[in-house]
Every structure is written in C-alpha cells, then in structure tokens.
Phi, psi and omega in degrees: 000120181252126181253143172283168180300319179296316179297320179298316180293316178299316180297317178297318179294317179296318178296318179296318179297313179299315180295320178295317179297316180293323177293323178292320179291333186237070180294150180289162179116169181295123179203160177276153175288141176286168178298318180297320179293321178296319178296317179297312180295325177298317178295319179294315179298318180301320181282316183292327183264011177304133183096338177256338181274149178291161179276339178297119185300322181293312179294322179298313178300320180295316180292322176296318178298320178296323179292320177297319176301319178296322177298318179299319178294318179299313183297320180296336180272356180277164176297158181299323179296317180290323176301320179296315179297316179295320177299321177294319177297312178299318180298320177297316185288336180272343176286128184303312180299320180291321178300318180290315185282314185274323184260336182071021179264113185281334181269155169302154186306320183292340180255354183290141179282159177300321181296318180294317180291319179298321178296317177298314181297318179296322180293324177286323181297323184255012182296152175279351177269120183295333178297318178290323177297320178294318178297318177299315180301319178296314180297318179298309183295321177296316181294309183287329175298316179292321182293310185276356173284346181272124183301333181287354177263350187292323184300322182298334180253005177079018179274120184281353181107174182294153179301143179260143172088001179272341187242000000 
C-alpha cells in the first residue's frame, strides 16, 4: 500500500485525533469498566476462549462476565502508565469509527459473531505492524491471565495449584 504525502498526513492526523479522544475518554487510574468496554471485552473473551467455554449460553455468558471482571482487576493492578495505555486501547476499540477501521468489525461488539471477532484478532496477531501485534498481545495476555487466574479452570490444563507449605 503506497500512500501519498497528503494521505499520510491525513491518516496521521485522524489517528492522533482518535487516540487523543480515546485517551481523554479513558483516563488512567482506578475506574470501573464502562458498559461499552465490558461488551467489547466480552466479545474478545468469547472469541479468544472459544473451545474452552461451555456451549450452554447461560453458563457461557456467566464465565465470560467473570473473565471480564478478572480483566478489570488485572488492569487495576498495572502501573498508571500502563493503565493509561490499556485505557487508550480500550477507548479505540469501543469507538465505532475505530472499530470499523482498525478491527474491521461491522457489528456492535455485543452483536459481533465469534468468527468476525476471531478474524479481527488473527489479523492483529499476524499484522506487519508491531503496534497491532503488541495490542493483540495485551488483549491476549489480559484475557488468558483473567481466565487462568480462576482456580476452577486449573483442572482442565492439569495444573494442581500453587505449591503448599512453602509460605
């Protein structure tokens, strides 16, 4: 893809504006996830944990909600600078224009299919842009960290739990 100088400048200005807006909407510090962020994270968790989640819709929704709660706890434990970066990432993904342009997800997050979200995640994971790969890595690590932090998921991977008697 070859950009003219004008297109490059327009893209940079639009990206800066989106990033500034998302950073303003998602200030660093301890805060609750917004409904839009919970919906976005729910769609991402649903896609990333496909194959590990049960097929029963009620149980699946409950486990996804618990995982999103775990992501919120993880983010609250990060440094303020990292919280700000994660907040900017979340802010970009919940803005409709950014969701369409950066993720290519045409539906609102709550209506997006697992296949559509998985395709977006795969495109970021294999992107030639290291920034998108890093963003994917953050989303992946937050999701799987929250999932496997729950003791009821350990049996499925053969983890016996933390060592006993050392502390």
